[in-house]
N, C-alpha and C positions, 0 to 999 in steps of 0.2 A: 706591459698595457698589453692588452690582447683586443683586436676588433675581431671577432672571429668569421663574421661573414667576408671578411678578404682572403681567410683562409682558404675558402672555397672556390673551387675550379669555376671559370666562366664558361658559360656555354658559347660556342665559337660557332654555332652552324650559322649557315649563310641566309641571313634574313636580309630581305628587300626594303630596305627605308621606307622606298615610295609606296610600299602598300602593293600595288599592282606593278609598278616597275619595269623593268627590260620587258617583260611580257605583254604589259598594258601597251609598252610605247608599240610594240608589235601589232596590237588591235586598234591603233589610230588614237591612243589615250597619251599623247606626249604633255609634259610639263615642261617649259622653256623657263629658262631664268637669263634674264638680261642684266648685265650689269653696266653702269655708266654715273659716275663718281660726282664730277665737279659741274656739271651744269644745272642750270635753272629751270628743271625740268617740269612743265607742266602739259596735262592731255589737251588744255583746250586753250587756245590764243598765247601759246609759249613766247617767253623773252628770250627762248634761244641760249639764254647763258650770257658772260659778260665777256667772257673770254676770247681771243682771236679764233680760236681752234673747236670752238665748242659750237653754235649756233649749226653748223651743217651735220654735227655728230648725234644732237638730241634730234633735231628733224629724222633723221637714219633709224636711228633707234624707236623713238615713236612710232613711226610708220612702216618699221620693222615687226612689231609687237603687234600692232594692228592688223597687219595682212597676215602676219601666221596665225592669231587668234583666232581668223576668220576661217582658216581651213578645217577640214572636216577631220584631219589626223590630231589636231591637237587640242588638248583639253583646256590649256589653260597657259598663258604666258605672262610674267610679272617681269617690272623694271625696277631692279633695287637702285636707287640712288641716297641721296644726304638729306637728311631733314634739316632745314635752316629755320631757325627761329629768329629774326632781325627785324628790326623796325623799318629797316632800308628796305626791305623788298615786301611783295604781298602775303599776307597771310595764307594763302594757299601751297608755300613752301613748307609750311611747317606741319600740315593735312598727315597723317600715318601713313592713310591709303587714298589714292584716287582712281576711280575706273577710266579707262583709256578707251573701251569699247566692249561690247560684249565676250567673256572669258581674257581679258586683257587689264592688267592695271599697274599703277606706280606704286611702290611699297616705298615709303623713305626712312629709313634708317637714322638713328641718332648716334654720331658718334664725333669724340673732337668737339671743339667751340661749337658752341650753337649759333655764332654769327655766319656770315657769307665768306667764304674763305675763294681766294684767286684758286684754279687746280694746283699750281706749282705748292701751294700752302699745303698740299693735301696729305703728303709724304709720311708726317710724325703720326698720323693716325689711323693708318691702315690696318693696323694689327688691331685695332678697337672695330673697327668695320668688322674684320673678319671674325671677332667672336663674339660679336651683334649677329651677324647672319647667321651663324652656327645655332642662337639661340632662336631663331626666327624660323630656320628649317627643321628645329626640334619641334617647335608650334605646330606648322604647317605640312610638313613632310619633304623630303629631299625631291631636285627636280629630277627630269632625265637629262639635261644639259646646261652646261653652263657657261655662257658667251660673255666674256670681258670685253668692253670698248674702251680704247685708248690704255696708256700706259698704266695708270694708276690702277682702273678696275682691272686691267689685264694681269698685273700681280696678285692683285687681292684675289679676283676669279680662278687664277691659277692655284695659289696656295688652299683655298676651299677645294677645290678638283683634285687636287693632290692627296690632301686629309680625309676627303670622302669619296675617293675611288670613283670618280663622276666623268664622263666624257667632257671635255673640254675644246671650245672654238673661241679665238681671238681675232679681232680686228682693231689695226694698232691705228685708223684714220691718219694721223698726223705723226710721223715717225722721228725718235729726239735725234737718231744719227744724222738723217736728212736736212732736219730744222736746222742743227748746227752747223752743217755744211755751208749751209746758205748764208744764215745769219752771220757767219765767218769771213763771207768773202773781204779782203780789202782791211780785215782786222787781224793782224799777225801779232800785234804788241800783249803782254803777259795782263796789262791792265783792263784792255778790252774783253780779253778771252775769257777773265775774271767775271767782268760785269754779267757776260752773257750766262754764267756759269750761275752766278748768284741769282740772277732773276728766272732763268729755266729749270734747273736745277736738271741739267741735261745727265750728270752723272747716274744719277738716282732713276730720272727715265731712262736711259738705256738699258742700265742693269735689269729694271724691270721687264723691258721689250722683251730683252734676252730669255729670261725666267718665263714669261707669257708663250714664248716661240717655242720653249725647248718642251714645255707642257701640251701644245696644243695638238689634239688630233685633227685640226683641221685653222688654215689661217684664210678666215675671206676677205678678198682684195677687191679695188674696186675696178684696177686697171692692169694691163699686161705690163706697162711699164712698172706699175709700182710692185712687182714682182722679180721684174726683171733688174732693175736698177737701185731699188731702195731697199726692199727686203734683203738682197744680194749681200747688203754692207754688213749684216747681221751674222754672227757666228754661228746660230740655230739657224742659219739659211736650208730649208730643204721645199725646193720645188712642188717634191711629189705631194705636200700638205697643204699646198697653195693653191685655191679655188677663186677662180675671178668670177664674181657674183655682181656686178656693177648693179648698185640700189635704182631705186624707181624714184619716178616723180608722180607727187599726188595729181594727176591729170584733172582731176574735178576742180580744181583751182586756178589751175594754169592751163590755160586754155584759149585759142584764139576770141577776139571781138567778134559778138554775133551782130547781127544786120541792125539789132536796134540799141546797140551798144552808144552811150553818151560819155562826154569826157568826163573824166572822174573828179571829184570834187579836191582830191589833193593835188590836181594841176594849178589852183590858187595859191598853194603853198610853194610854188617853183616862180610864179609870176613877178613877184618882188624882186628876185636875184635876175629876170632875164628882160632885156628891152625888147628882146623879138621871139617871144616865146613859141610862134607858131613855127621855129625851126627846128630841122632835123635835131636830134635829140642823141648825143653820144653818152649813154648811160652805164653807168657803174655802180656796183652794189656791193658793198665790204666795209667790215668793222675796220677801225683806224689801227693798224697793224703794222709792224715794219716789212713783215711776208708781203703785205697785199699791195706794197710798191707803187701806191696812190699818188706819191712826189712824182715818180716819174711819167707818170699820164700826164699832170698839172703841165710839167717842163714840155713835153710831146707837144699838148695842145698849146701853150703858150709861146712857143719859136715857132707854129704852125700858121701864116697868115689864112692860107687856104683853109684849114680845119674851121679857124675862127671865123670865115666866113660863109662856111656850109653848114655851121652845126653850131648848137650851144652845148655844154657838157654840163651834166647833171649827176655830182657824186653825192650817194647816199651810204653816209658813214654812221650808222646806227641812229641809236636816240640820245638826247641829252637834254637835261634841263639847264643846266649849268655846266659851262664847260671846266670848270675847277673843282667839281666833282667827279670826274673820272678819272680812272688810273691814271698816272703819270705818263706812262708809256703812251697810250690812247691820247691823253692831252697834248702830247709834244706832236704825233704824225697831225692832228688838227691844227696846229701852231702852223706846223710847217707848210700844208695845203693852204692855210690863208696867207701865209708871207709870202708865197709864190703867186697866188692871186692877185696880191697887191704889186709884187715885182713887176709880173708881165702887164699890169693893169687890165685883169680881166674883168672888171666889175661889168653886169649886165650882159656878160657871156657864161659864165659860170654859174651854178645852182650848188647849194650846199644847205639843204633843209635840215631844223633841229632834231626833228622826229617825223616816225613814221609806226604804224600797226601793220601788223602781218597781212590785213585785208588790204592794205595800201599797195603791196607789192605785186601781185598779179595784174592790178589795175596799172601801175606803171609801165609795167612791161607792155600790155596793151598801148596805153598812150604812146612809149617811144616807137611802137609798131605802126599806129597809126601817122606817125609822122617820117614814115620811112628814116628811121634812126637806126641804131646800130648798139650792142651792148659789148663790154670790154671785161675784161677779166685780166687785168696785167700783172697778177701775183707773181712773184719770183719763184714759187714753190706751189703747187695746188695738188693735194693729195685727189681729189675726185672733181669736185667743179659741178658743186649743185644747182648753182644761179644759172650756169651755161643751160642746163635742160630747162630748167625755168623759162629762160629767156626762150629757148628753141621750142619750146612746147606752146607759146603764145605766138610764134611765128619771126620773134625778132630775132635777124641773125648775129652771128657770135663773130669776136675776135679775140684770141685768148693766146695764155702762154703756151710754149711749146714744151711742156710741162706734165708729167704726173696724168689726171685723168682726161685732159681737156685732149689729149693726142688721141685718145679713144671715141672720146664725145663724137670730134669731127669727123674723126674716121666711118663712126657707123652713122651719122646722123648728116654728112655733107653741106653741112650746112653755116660755113664760115671759114676764118682762117687762121693758121695759128703762128706766132710769132716770138721771137727774142725778147722777152721781157727786158732788157738790158740793152737794144736796137733804138734807139729814138726814130731812125729813119725807117726802120721795117715797122715799127707802130702806127708812125703817120701815114706809111704806104698803103697799109691795112685799111685801116679808118676809112682814109679818101676812097679806096677801092668799092667799100660796102657803100658809101655814101655818093659815089658818082655813076653807078653802074646799075640802072635802074632793073635792067634783065636779070644781071647776078643777083642781085639781093631780093627779086621775085622767086627765083630758083631755090636761095638760100631760105627765104622764108617758107617755102612749101616743103623741102626737105625737112627743114628742123620740125614741122608740126607731126608728120609723117614718121619721122626717124625716133624721135623720143617715145612714141608711143610703141614703136616697133620693138626697140631695143631696151626701152628704160621702164618696163613698168613694175610695181610692186609684186602683182601677181604672179610673172615671170621670175622674178625674183625668189619668192617664196617657196616657188614649185624646183627650183632646183637645190635652194638653201634644204628642203625638206627630203629632197631625195638624198642629198648628201648625208644629213644627220640619220636617216635610216641605215645609210650604209656603215657610220660608225658605229651605232648600236648594236646592229647586227652581229658585229665583232668585239663589243666589250663585253665583259663578264658581267654579273651583278656585283654590286658592291657587298664588300665585307662587312663594312658597319652596319649595325641594326639601329632602325630607330625606336622602336619600341621591343622587348622583348618580355614576358610573363617569367622566363627563366633567370632573369638577372635581377637583384633585389637590390635597392640602395645601401649605403653603408651606414652603420650606426652611427657616426661621427657626422657633424655637420659643417666641419670647416676642415681643413687641409694644411699643412704646413711643409713646403718641398723645399728642401737646400740642395746643394754643392757638397762635397767631403772637403775635397784637399782646400785647405787656405782658407776655405768660407765656417766650415763646422771647426775645423782643426785649427791651432797657431795660440789659441789660448786657455788652457786647461779649466782655469776658474770659471769663466763664461759659459764653457762648455759642460760643464757639471749643472752650472745653473740654467742652462737650456735643456737638459737630459730629465732635471725634475720638474721642469713647467710640462714637457709632454706629458710624464708620467702623472703629473698631477691633475690632468685634464682630459678626461677620456672623451670628450666631445669634440676635440681635434685628434685628427689622423695626422700620421708623418710618414713623411716620403723623401725618399734620396733621390737626387740626380748628378751624376757623375761621369765624367769620360773614361773611368776605369771599367775593365773588365767585371764581369759580376762575380767572378771569384776573388779577384782582387778587392773589389770594394766589399764582399761580406766579411774577408779577412780582417778588414780595418774598422768594420763597424764593429765587430767583438772585439779587437784591440783596443778600442775607445770605449767600449761599456755602453753603447746605443741601444735603446730599444729596440726590436724587432723592428725595422719597416712595413709599414701597410703596403707601399708602394716604393717599387724602387726601378730605377730609370737610368740604363747604364749604357757603356760603349758610344756615349756621346748622342744620345737620341736614338740608339737602334734597337734595345732590349728593353721590353716592359716584365716585370714579373710582379707576384702580389702575394702580398701576406706570408705567415709562415711558414709555408710549403713552397714558397718562391713558385707559385703556379705562373707559368708563362702567359702572355697575351697571344693566344694564338692566332687573332683576327689582326693584331698589328703584325706578327710575322708574317701573315698571308703576302700582306701588302709591301714591306719592306724592301723585298730584292727586285722591285720593278727597276729594270733598266742596269741592273747592277752588274759590271762587269770588272771584277778587281783585277783578274790577273793582266788585262789591259793596260788597265790605271797603273800598275806597277812599272810596267812595260813601259809607259810612256815618261813617267817621275820620275823612277830611279837613276836616271841616266841625266837628269839636272842638276846644273851646278848649287852646290851648297844643300841638296838635299841628303837626309841621313836618317834611312828606314831605322826607327826605335825599336828596343828589345822585342823578342814575341809573346813578351805577356803584355804588351801594351796594346798588340794588336788584336782583333777580332774578328768574326764571319762577316759582318758590315761596317769594319772600320778599318782603315789603312794609315796608319799613324808614321809622321816623321819629324825628326827635330831639325831645322833649317839654320843657317846661317845667312840671314837677309842681308849680307854685305857681299855674298855671291849669288843668290836666288835671285829668279824672276819675283816681281811684284805680286801681292795677293790678285789682282785683276789681272795679269798675265798668266798665271798657273790657270787661272780659271778660262781664259783665252785659249791657253795650249791643249786643255782637255775638250773645250766643246769644239775645237779644230780637228782632234783626233775624233770625232762622233762619238765621245763620250759623257753619259747623264751624270753627274754627282754633284756634291755639296764638298765647297771647301770650307774649312774653319781654323781660324786661327787662333791662339790662346798665350798668353803670358809671350807674347811678341816671337816665340819661338819655336810653339809646337802647331804642328799642322795636322790637322785629321780631315781626311776626305771619305765620305759616306753617301750611301744612297740618296737620290732626289728625294725621297718620301720619309728621310730621315731625319735627325735633327730635334733637339729639345721644343722646338717651339712646334711641330707636327705632333709629337709624342704626348706633349702635355695636352693639347687640343683633344688629341685622340680620346684621353684619358679623360677630359669633361664631359665630352661627347658621350661617352661608353657608360660612365656614369649619372650623368645629367646632372653634374655638379655645378652650380652657379660660379664662374670665375670670379665673384666677388670674395666668396668664401675661401679663394684660394690664396695664401701667400707663398710667394717665390724668392728664392734666395741666392746669389751666386757674388763670383767676383772675378772671371774672365771671360773671354770670347765666346769660349764652350757654353755660356750661361744665357749668352744675348736674345736666345730666340724666346725663351721661357720668359723672360722677365719682360716682352713687351705684350703689348693686348690688355684683356680686362683682367688679367689677374692682378693681384697688390704685389711688386716688387720692391726688393730690396736690395742694394748693391753693397755692400758693407765696406769700408773704410780700405781696407787694404788692396782695394779692386785694380786689376791691370788696367792699361790703357786704352785697350779697345773698348770698355765699357763707357769711354767718356762721352761716346756718341748719343748716349741713352740720355745723358742730362737735360734735363729740362723736358724730357718727354712725359706723358700725363701715366699718372700710376706706376711712376719709377723713383722711389726713395732712394736717395743717396744717404749711408749714416756715416755719422763724424766716427762711432766708435769701430774696430776692424774685429773680423773672424765672429766668431760666436756671438761676441758683445754686439756687434752690428745686427744680428739678427734680430736680438732683443729689442734693441733698438728700434728695429723695426716695426715688432710685434707692438711695441707700446705706441708709436705714431700712427696705426691703423687703430690701435684699441682692440687688436684682433680676439682676443680672448673673450671680450663683452660684447656690446651693439657695436658692430666694426664702423668704422666713420673711415672716410677718403679724402684728404683734404686735397691731396695733390690730382683731383680727379680729372681735372680740365686744366691746361696749361694755356691760357689766355696769349 
């Protein structure tokens, strides 16, 4: 079989896929892509998500997009998020595009199940998002900067940046290591820890954050404590890449009451709860989440006669129509709050309204200010503390947890007190001080109004952000990949089969012959090989087996790409693969580890260091990664068949090499069938390509079972590939029975 177009050399001239690209960025023509995946994001009147960590993040991303887009140096800002088609949420979340402001828009990318999913349920579908986003970029052009928000978008954005060689920015918002520490307090038994892992997927989340930190040119943080005490917990902590740029408050909404201000209609929602609604108000506003420490606040109030005498407690805990419809974790927190209200007999003193709108929020702050009240954020951990800025901007003094963002906010604005969120006496004393010292209350109120505007405006944030982006872009080379190039022609075939060699194609001679005949009889199907072998070893086995000459051969564990009869190297791939690659230093670190035995020379290559390991003696895979990170080395570690370990560059691997090929050729992932048997093949099996795992697969691939577009064949070796070809009807009109796993 010969598809002669692949025998021709590629044109590997560096073509800027953004059109104007880096040069345009210097002329003030930036295109910025922000990624935030798990929230219910709307440009106007947003619900701000259903997850505890989501509301502040959604506000942050929307305000950042709006402010950046208003700047003269920015041409376009897009917020990539997830399309949701679900009768339980507004139809607006199914809209593909929605304007935020002039030059800024939301783009909703379909991936995974159509219905709404909690953020912890998104992990199996991130590769689908990456592939869909590549298609979006092919249609619209590449951005100058990719900025991922939170762990899921962080790892997806990092993978896109690695593939496309675009500078990357990361904002973690709520970090997995910190949250796990806080939620683990007092929970040392394995069952409790397992429950936390099952709910929050900490292992996946922390690994994603590590990869995002490893990739990022800049990490945008909100506070100094976040840099010094939170990011410091990570192996890829590099203070030089951390920039503290506090986000802003929308001061047009959160401002002091004007002289003609009137008591808002929402005050009527509180009256049924309160016997003396004109008392000062202790206000808290947080979604019902364990981290928010709402039960502690009720206990402090319930055990303090002075607080009950001086003020009412108003708890705005999200919006609910029916308590039974809330997620179990939120329902549990509200039930505990209601129990404590009953236990301390706080009826007539505590309000917990069922619902509110975004427009009610600034009015609530103004109402509390008019009553000489105080706002409290008693959270166990608070990455930033947006509600504190909202309260301060309206003139309401604050009491806040001595953690994270509140420490910088109180230091900058001098508008309240910090407390230990686990110290009942300290919380009570701080609240009483705000409620009983009128001169201090007035000073805090005045300071908050001025301080939030001085230190936390979006304009200041955008100016610093763009200054840092400009520096990054000036020191970044143009991307290697081209979006469109007339020197490249599409291949003559319209679909492509890519398969591993050892134990996938080999092992069943009869089925292998049937596979060879299938390839030769279907000229509309291209043939590719992806293997951990070196190129010379792979070609020797291909000839020995009598296989057709591959149109594509991906060797050395996804680090070398060649095409056609002449084995034309992919020069653009080669230009990118050695990024941060330090093989000698890697060998120095790993050669001395127990249970590590370097494989023979024929299994080593320029971009692959291979070991055979004895897992009874060697560190675990996660420990090996940690050892490399602590040595300041960037690399991927891939385990196969439980005993073979490959170390490759961070921009290598079958996942990135396959996506590079699809991007370069403009091939639709749905027209590519990939098949493998071991951990080496996991990367290429995920995403929008059609995956086939043969029946004799190794244990490492079991984690892919029930992933969308990954078919586990019953038959082994080449017979399993043939089974997969039939499953997807790949020779005719392709069908995808496992497109979504609900």
